[in-house]
Every structure is written in structure tokens, then in C-alpha cells.
C-alpha positions in Angstrom: -74.9 104.9 -29.9 -77.1 102.1 -31.1 -76.9 101.2 -34.8 -79.7 101.8 -37.3 -80.8 98.2 -37.5 -82.0 98.4 -33.9 -84.6 101.0 -34.9 -86.1 98.6 -37.5 -86.7 95.5 -35.3 -90.3 94.7 -35.7 -92.9 92.3 -37.3 -90.4 90.8 -39.8 -88.1 89.8 -37.1 -91.0 88.4 -35.0 -92.1 86.3 -38.0 -88.6 84.8 -38.4 -88.3 84.1 -34.7 -91.7 82.4 -34.7 -90.4 80.0 -37.3 -87.6 79.0 -35.0 -89.8 78.7 -31.9 -92.3 76.5 -33.7 -89.6 74.2 -35.0 -88.4 73.5 -31.5 -84.8 73.7 -32.6 -82.6 76.6 -31.3 -79.2 75.2 -32.4 -77.7 76.0 -35.9 -78.0 72.3 -36.7 -81.0 70.2 -37.6 -82.4 67.8 -40.1 -82.2 68.6 -43.8 -85.9 68.8 -44.3 -88.8 71.3 -44.0 -89.1 70.8 -40.2 -85.9 72.8 -39.7 -85.9 76.5 -40.7 -82.0 76.7 -40.8 -81.9 80.4 -40.2 -78.1 80.5 -39.6 -77.4 78.5 -42.7 -79.8 80.8 -44.7 -78.1 83.9 -43.4 -74.7 82.6 -44.2 -75.7 81.7 -47.8 -77.3 85.1 -48.3 -74.3 87.1 -47.1 -71.9 84.9 -49.1 -73.9 85.6 -52.3 -74.2 89.4 -51.6 -70.6 89.7 -50.6 -69.4 87.7 -53.6 -67.3 85.2 -51.5 -67.2 81.5 -51.4 -68.0 81.0 -47.7 -69.6 82.8 -44.8 -69.3 81.5 -41.3 -71.7 82.9 -38.6 -70.3 83.1 -35.1 -71.3 84.5 -31.7 -69.4 87.8 -32.0 -67.3 89.9 -34.3 -64.4 89.4 -31.9 -64.7 85.7 -32.4 -64.6 86.2 -36.2 -61.4 88.2 -35.9 -59.7 85.6 -33.6 -60.7 82.8 -36.0 -59.3 84.7 -38.9 -56.0 85.3 -37.2 -55.5 81.7 -36.1 -56.9 80.4 -39.4 -54.2 82.2 -41.5 -51.5 80.8 -39.2 -50.8 83.7 -36.8 -49.2 82.3 -33.6 -46.5 82.7 -31.0 -43.7 85.1 -31.9 -45.6 86.5 -34.9 -46.2 90.2 -35.4 -49.5 91.5 -36.7 -49.8 95.1 -37.9 -52.9 96.9 -36.8 -54.0 100.6 -36.9 -53.5 102.8 -33.9 -57.1 104.0 -34.2 -59.4 101.1 -33.8 -61.6 99.3 -31.3 -59.8 97.2 -28.7 -60.9 93.8 -30.2 -58.6 94.4 -33.1 -55.7 94.3 -30.7 -56.9 91.9 -28.0 -57.5 89.1 -30.6 -53.9 89.4 -31.7 -52.8 89.0 -28.1 -55.1 86.0 -27.6 -53.7 84.5 -30.8 -50.3 84.7 -28.9 -48.9 87.2 -31.3 -47.6 90.8 -30.9 -49.7 93.7 -32.2 -47.7 96.4 -34.0 -49.5 99.7 -34.2 -49.2 101.6 -37.4 -50.3 105.2 -38.2 -53.6 106.1 -39.8 -53.9 108.7 -42.5 -56.6 111.2 -43.6 -59.0 108.3 -44.2 -58.7 107.5 -40.4 -57.7 104.0 -41.6 -54.2 102.4 -42.1 -51.6 104.4 -43.9 -50.1 101.8 -46.4 -46.7 103.5 -46.4 -46.4 103.3 -42.6 -47.6 99.7 -42.7 -44.8 98.8 -45.1 -42.2 100.6 -43.0 -43.2 98.5 -40.0 -42.8 95.1 -41.6 -40.1 92.9 -40.1 -39.1 89.2 -40.6 -41.5 88.4 -37.8 -44.6 90.0 -39.5 -47.3 87.5 -40.4 -50.4 89.5 -41.1 -52.0 92.9 -41.6 -55.4 93.8 -40.1 -57.0 96.6 -42.1 -59.9 98.2 -40.1 -62.6 99.9 -42.1 -63.1 102.3 -39.2 -66.6 103.9 -38.8 -67.9 102.3 -41.9 -65.5 103.9 -44.5 -63.2 101.8 -46.7 -59.5 101.8 -46.0 -57.0 102.0 -48.8 -57.6 98.3 -49.2 -56.1 97.8 -52.7 -52.8 99.5 -51.6 -52.8 97.4 -48.4 -53.4 94.3 -50.4 -50.5 95.1 -52.7 -48.2 95.6 -49.6 -49.4 92.2 -48.2 -48.7 90.5 -51.5 -45.3 92.0 -51.9 -44.2 90.7 -48.5 -46.1 87.4 -48.5 -48.4 88.4 -45.6 -52.0 87.6 -44.8 -54.5 90.4 -45.1 -57.5 90.4 -42.7 -60.3 93.0 -43.0 -61.9 94.1 -39.8 -65.2 95.2 -41.3 -67.0 95.1 -38.0 -68.3 98.6 -38.5 -68.7 98.3 -42.2 -71.2 95.5 -43.0 -72.6 96.1 -46.4 -70.1 98.8 -47.3 -68.2 98.5 -50.6 -65.0 99.6 -52.3 -65.2 100.0 -56.1 -68.2 97.7 -56.2 -66.7 95.0 -53.9 -68.0 94.3 -50.5 -65.6 95.2 -47.7 -64.5 91.9 -46.1 -64.3 90.1 -49.5 -61.0 91.6 -50.6 -58.4 90.2 -48.2 -57.8 86.6 -47.2 -60.6 86.9 -44.7 -63.1 89.5 -43.4 -64.9 89.9 -40.1 -68.3 91.5 -39.4 -70.1 92.3 -36.2 -73.8 92.3 -35.5 -74.0 93.7 -31.9 -76.5 96.5 -31.3 -74.0 99.2 -32.3 -73.6 97.9 -35.8 -75.4 98.3 -39.1 -77.7 95.3 -38.7 -78.1 93.5 -35.4 -79.1 90.5 -33.4 -78.0 92.0 -30.1 -74.7 90.2 -30.6 -73.2 88.0 -33.3 -70.5 88.0 -35.9 -69.3 86.5 -39.2 -66.2 85.5 -41.0 -66.1 85.5 -44.8 -63.5 84.1 -47.2 -63.2 82.5 -50.6 -60.3 80.3 -49.4 -61.8 76.7 -49.0 -59.1 75.5 -46.7 -59.2 78.6 -44.5 -63.0 78.2 -44.2 -62.7 74.6 -43.1 -60.0 75.5 -40.5 -62.1 78.3 -39.1 -65.3 76.2 -39.1 -63.4 73.5 -37.1 -62.0 76.1 -34.7 -65.5 77.5 -34.1 -67.2 74.2 -33.4 -65.1 71.7 -31.4 -62.9 70.6 -34.3 -65.8 69.5 -36.6 -66.0 70.3 -40.2 -69.0 71.4 -42.3 -71.2 69.2 -44.4 -74.2 71.3 -45.5 -76.4 71.9 -42.5 -75.0 69.0 -40.6 -71.6 67.8 -39.4 -69.0 65.2 -40.3 -66.1 64.1 -38.1 -62.9 65.3 -39.7 -60.4 62.7 -40.9 -57.7 64.5 -38.8 -59.5 65.8 -35.7 -58.7 69.4 -34.8 -58.9 71.1 -31.4 -61.7 73.7 -31.5 -63.9 75.8 -29.2 -67.5 76.9 -29.3 -68.2 80.1 -31.1 -71.5 79.0 -32.8 -74.4 81.3 -33.6 -77.8 80.2 -32.5 -80.9 80.0 -34.7 -82.5 82.8 -32.6 -79.7 85.2 -33.7 -79.8 83.8 -37.3 -83.6 84.5 -37.5 -83.1 88.1 -36.5 -80.3 88.6 -39.0 -82.2 87.0 -41.8 -84.9 89.7 -41.4 -82.4 92.5 -40.8 -80.4 91.6 -43.9 -83.5 92.3 -46.1 -83.4 95.9 -44.7 -79.7 96.5 -45.5 -80.2 98.6 -48.7 -82.8 100.8 -46.9 -80.4 101.3 -44.0 -77.4 102.2 -46.2 -79.6 104.8 -48.1 -80.5 106.4 -44.8 -76.9 106.4 -43.6 -75.8 108.2 -46.7 -78.6 110.7 -46.4 -77.6 111.4 -42.8 -73.9 111.7 -43.6 -74.6 114.2 -46.4 -77.0 116.2 -44.1 -74.3 116.6 -41.5 -71.6 117.4 -44.0 -73.8 120.1 -45.6 -74.5 121.7 -42.2 -70.8 121.8 -41.3 -68.8 122.3 -44.5 -68.9 126.0 -44.5 -67.7 126.5 -40.9 -64.1 127.7 -40.5 -61.7 125.2 -39.1 -63.9 122.2 -39.9 -62.5 119.4 -42.1 -63.6 116.0 -43.1 -62.0 112.6 -43.3 -61.0 111.5 -46.8 -63.3 108.9 -48.3 -61.7 106.4 -50.7 -65.1 105.6 -52.1 -67.8 108.1 -51.2 -70.6 105.9 -52.6 -69.4 102.8 -50.8 -69.2 103.7 -47.2 -71.7 102.6 -44.5 -71.2 105.5 -42.1 -72.8 103.5 -39.4 -72.6 102.9 -35.7 -69.7 103.4 -33.3 -69.3 102.2 -29.8 -70.5 104.4 -27.0 -69.9 103.1 -23.5 -73.4 104.2 -22.4 -76.0 103.7 -25.0 -78.2 106.7 -25.3 -81.9 106.6 -26.0 -82.1 108.7 -29.2 -85.3 110.0 -30.8 -86.5 111.8 -33.9 -86.9 115.4 -33.1 -90.2 116.9 -34.1 -90.7 120.6 -35.2 -92.3 121.4 -31.8 -89.3 120.0 -30.0 -91.1 116.9 -28.8 -89.5 113.5 -29.3 -90.9 110.1 -30.2 -90.3 106.7 -28.8 -88.8 103.6 -30.4 -92.2 102.4 -31.8 -92.9 105.8 -33.4 -89.4 105.9 -34.8 -89.9 102.5 -36.4 -93.1 103.5 -38.1 -91.6 106.8 -39.3 -88.4 105.3 -40.5 -84.8 105.5 -39.3 -84.2 108.3 -36.8 -81.7 111.0 -37.9 -79.6 110.0 -34.9 -78.8 113.6 -34.2 -79.2 114.3 -30.5 -80.8 117.8 -30.1 -81.0 119.0 -26.5 -84.4 120.4 -25.5 -82.9 123.5 -23.9 -80.8 124.8 -26.7 -80.8 124.6 -30.5 -77.6 122.8 -31.5 -76.5 119.4 -32.8 
């Protein structure tokens, strides 16, 4: 189903988009003066500050961020990368496109990687671990980091579904060597599509930047030609996406508050039923129990006491919908 950010697209996003249109510049690059709004750069700087990392690199998709992270940490032909058996396909497909071998490990009661099973699957060919914070809830990231450090492995956080979630006060994505976020319409905040890589490793950031933009390296909002040219591709984010995300980021705290409210509402309704159990949360206050992928997006609406439903505009004025689909013909979730 669509993520909560989609319900809140409105005047703030229109204002940010108007800045871009008036500037006449749709690429992430422009002059370092007041004629260029630099929405992508602004979004990157804002996320880096909030996440407590040295660098944030906006890209065209969360899948691209994962691929850049894998190649950036040195994953290549013949390497093995440990991934959870319960995840979205991009966690695995990016390992394959990095010319490595995905090794599936078990998940535990958190629905995320089981650190003990991860350690049991390490071989001399293992190069990295990808910890997925599935459905917005933190994995046992400290334990997984300890496993990675014991064996000299890179740790990548797939936080595509967990933007803004935290673990013991730290943003998910900021704890491993690199983290990846997604901003498609199923995620916490959205620009329709888009992604981001975060890291505090200066060298890793420069490698990933070069990979994402034809081998060039960053110099503020412009570009310099690297001393040793690299072979890169084009995974750049546009100013249009950046504008939407600048506005959406300002709504993140409101979104997380609603997500926690909705989670607690559902749990309170179900917790007394026999045979019903819940996943284990490693940090109940830190999760962002947000969107998940549904192959056919459903048009959801806030259900009114009389059974009538409202449209997107009404949902926006009223606040985030509860995202509980209640059929008209029967009274059930």
C-alpha cells in the first residue's frame, strides 16, 4: 500500500517545486548563488545532519543506493554477501548485479537477520553482510556489527523501509559502513521514486559519488574531474525529486508519530486474541512501522462513522489516514 508521505503531498511540496521551475534548472547541479535552489544538495545536507553521518548521497532509487554501497565497499566477482531470507528482491538482485553471490540467512523473532545464523554462514569468501530493517523495525544491528567486526566484513544497512527509524537513539542507516534509503511511493516519505546512500566514510562517499555520476567526484554543489578518473554510471537525483523530498522531510516527525499511533492501535485490538503473536521489537520507540510493497496499490481512505469514505484531498486536510481497509459490507479490519 502507499506510504504515509503520499497522503501529505500538498502546498508545501508545490512551493518547493515552484522554486525549481522558476529557476529553470532541473539537474542537481547549478551555480553557487541565489539563482539556483539546490534542492538535492539541501536535502542531502538535512538528512546527513539528522542522521548524524558525514555524507548523504541522493540517487534515483533505493536499489541504486544498495548497488553503490555494495560496489563501494569492494564487493565483486566471487564474493559472498549474507542477506536475510525475508526481504524485498532488491536486496538480493543488487548483490547479483555486483557480480557476487547472495547467501540467505535465517531471520529470528524480529523478522530481521539472526546474528547467530549469520555468523554460522561466514566463509573465507564472505565480503559483506546486508542487514535489512524489514517493515521499519530495527534489526539486531549492534550484534550484527559485532559479527562483521570480528570477521573483518563490511556491514551495509538496507533501511529502505526504515527512513527516520532509530535504534537506541541512532538513525538506522548510520550504524554500518553504509546505509540505503528508498523514497518510492510505498515508503515513509516519497518523491514517487528516489533513494539515498549515507555514510561517514569519506573515501567510500567519494567512490560512491563517482560511481553514481560518470566517475566525477563532488565539490560542493558543482563537480571536479578526479585525478584518477573512475568509470561510473548515472544514478543522479533530479531537482524535482529533491524539491518534493525537502518538503516531505519537514513532515517526518509528524509521520512517525502517526505510525506509532497506528501500530499501537492495531496491537491493542489484536493482543487479546488467542493464537495471535507479535514480532519482537529491538527498540519499540525507534521503529517506523511504515510502508510495505503491495503489487497493486490500493486506494485507501479514512473510514467515517457512517461507513462513508473520504478522498485523498479530505485525507490530507484531516491528517494521515489510519490505513486500515474496512470493507463496506462487513465490519472487520
